[in-house]
C-alpha positions as CSV (number, residue, x, y, z in Angstrom):
1,X,196.5,103.6,249.9
2,X,196.5,107.4,250.0
3,X,193.1,107.6,248.3
4,X,191.7,105.2,250.9
5,X,193.0,107.3,253.8
6,X,191.8,110.5,252.3
7,X,188.3,109.1,251.9
8,X,188.2,108.5,255.7
9,X,188.5,112.2,256.4
10,X,185.5,113.3,254.5
11,X,182.8,112.3,257.0
12,X,182.1,112.6,260.7
13,X,184.0,109.4,261.2
14,X,187.1,111.0,259.8
15,X,190.7,110.6,260.7
16,X,191.5,111.5,263.4
17,X,188.3,110.8,265.2
18,X,187.0,113.8,267.3
19,X,184.6,113.0,270.1
20,X,181.6,115.3,270.7
21,X,181.8,117.0,274.1
22,X,178.6,118.0,275.9
23,X,178.6,119.8,279.3
24,X,175.9,121.5,281.4
25,X,172.1,121.4,281.5
26,X,169.9,120.7,278.5
27,X,166.7,122.8,279.1
28,X,163.7,122.8,276.8
29,X,161.0,125.5,276.1
30,X,158.6,123.2,277.8
31,X,160.6,123.3,281.1
32,X,160.8,127.1,280.8
33,X,157.1,127.4,280.3
34,X,156.5,125.6,283.6
35,X,158.3,128.3,285.6
36,X,156.2,130.6,287.6
37,X,157.0,133.6,289.8
38,X,156.9,132.6,293.5
39,X,158.1,129.0,293.0
40,X,160.4,127.6,295.7
41,X,164.0,126.5,295.0
42,X,162.9,122.9,295.3
43,X,160.2,123.4,292.7
44,X,162.6,125.1,290.3
45,X,165.1,122.3,290.9
46,X,162.4,119.7,290.1
47,X,161.5,121.5,286.8
48,X,165.0,122.5,285.5
49,X,167.3,120.1,287.4
50,X,170.2,120.8,289.7
51,X,172.0,123.9,288.4
52,X,175.5,123.5,287.0
53,X,176.7,126.7,288.7
54,X,175.8,127.9,292.2
55,X,178.0,130.8,293.0
56,X,178.4,131.3,296.8
57,X,178.8,135.1,296.2
58,X,175.5,135.2,294.4
59,X,173.4,132.8,296.4
60,X,170.1,134.1,294.9
61,X,171.2,133.2,291.3
62,X,171.4,129.8,289.6
63,X,173.0,129.4,286.2
64,X,172.2,126.7,283.7
65,X,174.8,126.8,280.9
66,X,174.9,124.2,278.1
67,X,177.9,123.8,275.9
68,X,178.2,121.4,273.0
69,X,181.5,121.0,271.1
70,X,180.8,118.5,268.2
71,X,183.8,116.6,266.8
72,X,183.1,118.4,263.5
73,X,181.0,121.5,263.2
74,X,180.2,124.7,265.1
75,X,180.2,124.9,268.9
76,X,177.0,125.7,270.7
77,X,176.7,127.7,273.9
78,X,173.3,128.4,275.6
79,X,172.8,130.2,278.9
80,X,169.8,130.3,281.2
81,X,169.7,132.0,284.6
82,X,167.0,132.1,287.4
83,X,167.0,134.6,290.3
84,X,165.5,134.2,293.8
85,X,164.5,136.6,296.6
86,X,163.6,135.2,300.0
87,X,163.8,131.7,298.4
88,X,161.1,132.5,295.9
89,X,161.6,132.6,292.2
90,X,161.4,136.2,291.0
91,X,162.6,136.2,287.4
92,X,164.5,134.3,284.7
93,X,166.2,135.0,281.4
94,X,168.5,133.4,278.9
95,X,169.1,132.3,275.4
96,X,166.3,130.7,273.4
97,X,166.0,127.0,274.3
98,X,165.1,124.1,272.0
99,X,161.7,122.5,272.0
100,X,163.0,119.0,272.1
101,X,165.4,116.6,273.9
102,X,168.7,115.9,272.2
103,X,167.7,112.3,271.5
104,X,164.6,113.4,269.5
105,X,166.5,114.1,266.3
106,X,167.0,111.6,263.5
107,X,170.5,110.9,262.3
108,X,169.9,112.9,259.2
109,X,169.5,116.1,261.3
110,X,165.8,116.3,260.5
111,X,163.1,115.5,263.0
112,X,161.4,112.2,262.5
113,X,157.9,112.4,261.1
114,X,155.4,109.8,262.1
115,X,153.2,108.7,259.1
116,X,150.5,106.1,259.0
117,X,152.2,102.7,258.8
118,X,155.4,103.9,260.3
119,X,156.5,103.0,263.8
120,X,155.1,106.0,265.8
121,X,153.4,106.4,269.1
122,X,149.8,105.5,269.7
123,X,149.1,109.2,270.3
124,X,150.3,110.1,266.8
125,X,148.1,107.5,265.1
126,X,145.0,108.0,267.4
127,X,144.6,111.7,266.7
128,X,145.5,111.7,263.0
129,X,142.9,112.1,260.4
130,X,143.4,111.5,256.6
131,X,143.1,115.3,256.1
132,X,145.8,116.0,258.7
133,X,148.2,113.5,257.2
134,X,147.9,115.1,253.8
135,X,148.9,118.6,255.1
């Protein structure tokens, strides 16, 4: 009985179960690349989403924090901030952002690779040449 219970604690489905906690805004490098100086608040909201933090004392600053506390593993905290003057975007800064959405990772922790014959998108198969697949 003890050996059975100890085996349950060796994976992510261990005992006791610890749920993953995600809070904040997930921002990608593609979204950051769309930002341009002079954009309005509405345009920034369309690109990045509604900010998690809007401080009334700093009305010209929007903060986009993201926090992930997995049940097992290291915590992750990313920050991203945009600043406005006269309701126009003037600058932005923050931690490096990922180039994917959270659902774009395979369960193994490696990104899925689309190969000929695998279930991929039409775009993956349409532009692939035999030379490109070998690389």
